N, C-alpha and C positions, 0 to 999 in steps of 0.2 A: 496539424495540431489537433489534439483532442478537444472536443467542445466542453467537456467537463470530466470529472473523475470521482474517485471515492477515497475516503479516509478509512484505512483498514487497521485493525488492532490485532496483535498477536499476544496471547497470554497463556498461562498454564491452565490445564484442565482441573487439577485437584489441589496442587500445591502452589504457593505463591512464587511467582517468577517475575522478573522485570518485564513490564509491559513495553512492547515495541510498537511504534506507529509508522505507517507507511502511507504515502500518497500514490495512488494508481491512476494513470491516465487512460481510463476505460470508461465509456459512457454506460456500459451495462454492468450492473452490480456483480453478477456471477463472473463475468470476464475479469473484473478487478480482483476478485478473490483468487481466481486461477492464476493471474499474473503475479500476485504476491506469493502464492504457494510455489509457483515455478521459480521465483527469485530466491526463496528462503528454504524450501523443503520443510516447512514448519509442521504442517498437518501430516499425519494424524497425531504426532507427538504433542502438539500444542494447538490451542484453539485459535482459529483464524476467522475473524468476523468483521463485518462492515460497521463503522461507527456512524457514517453519514456521507452525504454527497459533498463534492468539492465544486465550487463554481468554475466557470471557464476562466475567469480572471485569476483565480488561485492557481489553476493548472498552468496558465501562461507565466505567472510570476515564478513558479518553480521550474520553468523552462523544460517541462515534460512534453514529450511527443507521444502520440498514440501508442499504447502498449507498454510504456515505460513505468517503472516503479522507483520510488525514492524513499529511503528510510529517513524519517523525520526525527527519530530518537537518537541519531548519531550524527557524525560529520557528513553533511550532504555531499560534499565533493567526492568522498570515497564510496558512497553508496549508490550513486546514480547509475542506472543500467536497466537491462531487461532481464 
């Protein structure tokens, strides 16, 4: 299990778009961004940025394993994956 993770936000560059939030079970900030990018193919069309770190407890409660990404802005059961 990942010791911690990152909260990642995807939004539009210039025009308003719905903000999407993701939990990424990666201890390294860049690895978390890459994991979300790989799961969503958002960049470069959309801005992908870290919001802040997630504690080990939060990552465990979300049942995420190292490298997994979970979209928090939609139905969690349908979004869990790599």
